[in-house]
C-alpha positions as CSV (number, residue, x, y, z in Angstrom):
1,V,26.8,-9.8,-20.4
2,D,24.7,-9.5,-17.2
3,L,21.5,-8.0,-18.5
4,K,19.9,-7.6,-15.0
5,S,22.9,-5.7,-13.8
6,D,22.9,-3.5,-16.9
7,A,19.2,-2.8,-16.6
8,R,19.5,-2.0,-12.9
9,Q,22.3,0.5,-13.6
10,A,20.3,2.1,-16.4
11,L,17.2,2.4,-14.2
12,L,19.3,3.8,-11.4
13,R,20.9,6.4,-13.7
14,I,17.4,7.5,-14.8
15,L,16.1,7.7,-11.2
16,Q,19.0,9.8,-10.1
17,N,18.9,12.2,-13.1
18,R,17.0,15.2,-11.8
19,T,17.0,16.8,-15.2
20,L,14.6,14.2,-16.6
21,E,10.8,14.4,-16.4
22,A,9.3,13.0,-13.2
23,D,7.3,10.5,-15.2
24,L,10.5,8.9,-16.5
25,R,12.1,8.8,-13.1
26,S,8.9,7.3,-11.7
27,A,9.0,4.6,-14.3
28,A,12.6,3.8,-13.2
29,A,11.5,3.6,-9.6
30,V,8.7,1.2,-10.5
31,G,11.1,-0.9,-12.6
32,L,13.6,-1.1,-9.7
33,G,10.9,-2.3,-7.4
34,L,9.6,-4.9,-9.8
35,M,13.2,-6.0,-10.6
36,G,13.9,-6.7,-6.9
37,A,17.0,-4.6,-6.7
38,P,17.6,-4.2,-3.0
39,E,21.0,-2.6,-3.5
40,T,19.1,0.5,-4.8
41,G,17.1,0.9,-1.6
42,Q,19.0,3.8,-0.3
43,D,18.6,5.7,-3.6
44,L,14.8,5.0,-3.5
45,R,14.7,6.1,0.2
46,A,16.4,9.3,-0.7
47,V,13.8,10.0,-3.4
48,V,11.0,9.4,-0.9
49,A,12.6,11.6,1.7
50,N,13.2,14.6,-0.5
51,P,10.2,17.0,-0.5
52,A,11.6,18.8,-3.6
53,N,10.9,15.7,-5.7
54,D,7.5,15.3,-7.5
55,A,4.8,13.8,-5.3
56,D,4.1,11.0,-7.8
57,L,7.8,10.2,-8.1
58,R,8.1,10.0,-4.3
59,A,5.0,7.8,-4.2
60,D,6.3,5.4,-6.8
61,A,9.6,5.2,-5.0
62,A,7.8,4.4,-1.7
63,L,5.9,1.5,-3.4
64,A,9.2,0.2,-4.9
65,L,10.7,0.3,-1.4
66,G,7.8,-1.8,-0.1
67,Q,8.4,-4.3,-2.9
68,L,12.0,-4.6,-2.0
69,A,11.1,-5.1,1.7
70,I,14.5,-3.8,3.0
71,E,14.4,-3.7,6.8
72,G,17.7,-1.8,7.4
73,G,19.1,1.5,6.4
74,G,16.2,3.6,7.6
75,V,13.8,2.4,4.9
76,V,10.9,1.5,7.3
77,A,11.4,4.8,9.2
78,A,11.3,6.8,5.9
79,L,8.1,5.0,4.8
80,E,6.5,5.5,8.2
81,R,7.3,9.3,8.1
82,A,6.0,9.6,4.6
83,A,2.8,7.8,5.5
84,V,1.8,10.0,8.4
85,Q,3.3,13.4,7.7
86,E,1.5,16.3,6.1
87,G,2.0,16.2,2.4
88,P,0.6,14.9,-0.8
89,E,-2.1,12.3,-0.4
90,T,-0.6,10.2,-3.1
91,L,2.7,9.9,-1.2
92,R,1.0,9.1,2.1
93,G,-1.1,6.4,0.6
94,A,1.8,4.9,-1.4
95,A,4.0,4.9,1.7
96,A,1.3,3.2,3.7
97,L,0.9,0.6,1.0
98,G,4.7,0.1,0.8
99,L,4.7,-0.5,4.6
100,S,2.0,-3.2,4.2
101,L,4.1,-5.0,1.7
102,F,6.6,-5.6,4.5
103,G,3.8,-7.5,6.3
104,R,4.5,-5.5,9.5
105,S,1.6,-4.9,11.8
106,E,3.1,-1.6,12.8
107,S,1.9,-0.2,9.5
108,V,-1.7,-0.6,10.5
109,D,-1.8,2.8,12.3
110,A,-0.4,4.6,9.2
111,L,-2.9,2.8,7.0
112,V,-5.8,3.7,9.3
113,I,-4.8,7.3,9.2
114,Q,-5.0,7.1,5.4
115,L,-8.3,5.2,5.5
116,R,-10.0,7.8,7.7
117,G,-8.5,10.9,6.0
118,G,-8.2,10.0,2.3
119,R,-10.7,10.8,-0.3
120,R,-9.2,9.5,-3.6
121,K,-10.9,6.3,-4.6
122,S,-7.9,4.5,-6.0
123,Q,-5.8,5.3,-2.9
124,L,-8.5,4.3,-0.5
125,A,-9.2,1.0,-2.3
126,G,-5.5,0.2,-2.1
127,V,-5.3,1.1,1.6
128,T,-8.3,-1.1,2.5
129,L,-6.8,-4.1,0.7
130,A,-3.5,-3.5,2.4
131,L,-5.2,-3.6,5.7
132,G,-6.8,-6.8,4.8
133,H,-3.6,-8.3,3.6
134,L,-1.8,-7.4,6.9
135,G,-4.2,-9.6,8.8
136,S,-4.2,-7.5,11.9
137,L,-7.4,-7.5,13.9
138,D,-6.7,-3.8,14.7
139,A,-8.0,-3.1,11.2
140,V,-11.5,-4.5,11.7
141,E,-13.1,-1.5,13.4
142,P,-11.8,1.1,10.9
143,L,-12.8,-1.1,8.0
144,L,-16.3,-1.6,9.4
145,E,-16.5,2.2,9.9
146,V,-15.6,2.8,6.2
147,A,-17.9,0.0,4.9
148,G,-20.8,1.5,6.8
149,D,-20.2,5.2,5.8
150,E,-22.8,6.0,3.2
151,D,-20.9,9.2,2.4
152,R,-17.9,7.2,1.1
153,P,-17.7,6.2,-2.6
154,E,-19.2,2.9,-3.3
155,L,-15.9,1.5,-4.6
156,V,-14.2,2.3,-1.3
157,R,-17.0,0.7,0.8
158,A,-16.9,-2.4,-1.4
159,M,-13.1,-2.6,-1.0
160,A,-13.4,-2.3,2.8
161,I,-15.8,-5.2,2.7
162,V,-13.4,-7.3,0.6
163,A,-10.6,-6.4,3.0
164,L,-12.8,-7.7,5.9
165,G,-13.2,-10.9,4.0
166,V,-9.5,-11.2,3.5
167,L,-9.0,-10.7,7.2
168,A,-11.7,-13.3,8.1
169,D,-10.5,-16.0,5.6
170,P,-8.3,-18.6,7.3
171,E,-6.8,-19.7,4.0
172,A,-3.4,-18.5,2.8
173,R,-5.0,-17.5,-0.5
174,P,-8.6,-16.4,0.2
175,S,-11.3,-17.1,-2.3
176,L,-13.4,-14.0,-3.0
177,L,-16.3,-16.3,-4.2
178,R,-16.9,-17.1,-0.6
179,L,-17.8,-13.5,0.1
180,S,-21.3,-13.9,-1.4
181,R,-24.3,-13.6,0.9
182,G,-25.6,-17.1,0.2
183,S,-22.3,-18.8,0.8
184,P,-22.3,-21.7,3.3
185,Y,-18.6,-20.9,4.1
186,P,-18.3,-20.6,7.9
187,V,-17.4,-17.1,9.0
188,R,-14.4,-17.0,11.4
189,T,-15.3,-13.6,12.9
190,S,-18.4,-11.5,13.4
191,A,-16.8,-8.7,11.4
192,L,-17.6,-10.2,8.1
193,E,-21.2,-10.9,9.2
194,E,-21.5,-7.3,10.2
195,A,-20.1,-6.2,6.9
196,F,-22.8,-8.1,5.0
197,T,-25.5,-6.4,7.0
198,I,-24.2,-3.1,5.6
199,L,-24.7,-4.2,2.0
């Protein structure tokens, strides 16, 4: 008995069953992403691309696509469209985060759009961390802008500062302890120093 194959097929049937509640279908999308089932990429892409689907279901499918990191079959294009088009904020944010999981610097623009226009704390926190994770210097200015914006929620500003730290840390696995003000850790860029002046 191939349990992984059986589980994948069961999750795929749930995802494709439009008569089920969106929450169940969302859970199936999350499961497929976590399972690492690249053969389900086109099914997940179809869910993301269909505006008739529930926004949260589409968002979960977008994140699952990012976890699978499938380059072909129009997956990246579908995520890019979902990240920048008019539509539910949850979908745009999840699509931008999904793009960041590919490690593609092209997703910086979509993430910056989300960073500047989004207002939900959880979405913005995720976007700031995704920008830091990508490691693109194009993210420094938008992150500094958010970190210094006193009208933004404190959590979002704090996450922007953490993202700057991730960008500035030369280690593969950055240590957040080094982000404290009194740390003797040498700063690789002036962006982190500027972020600390905002605090």
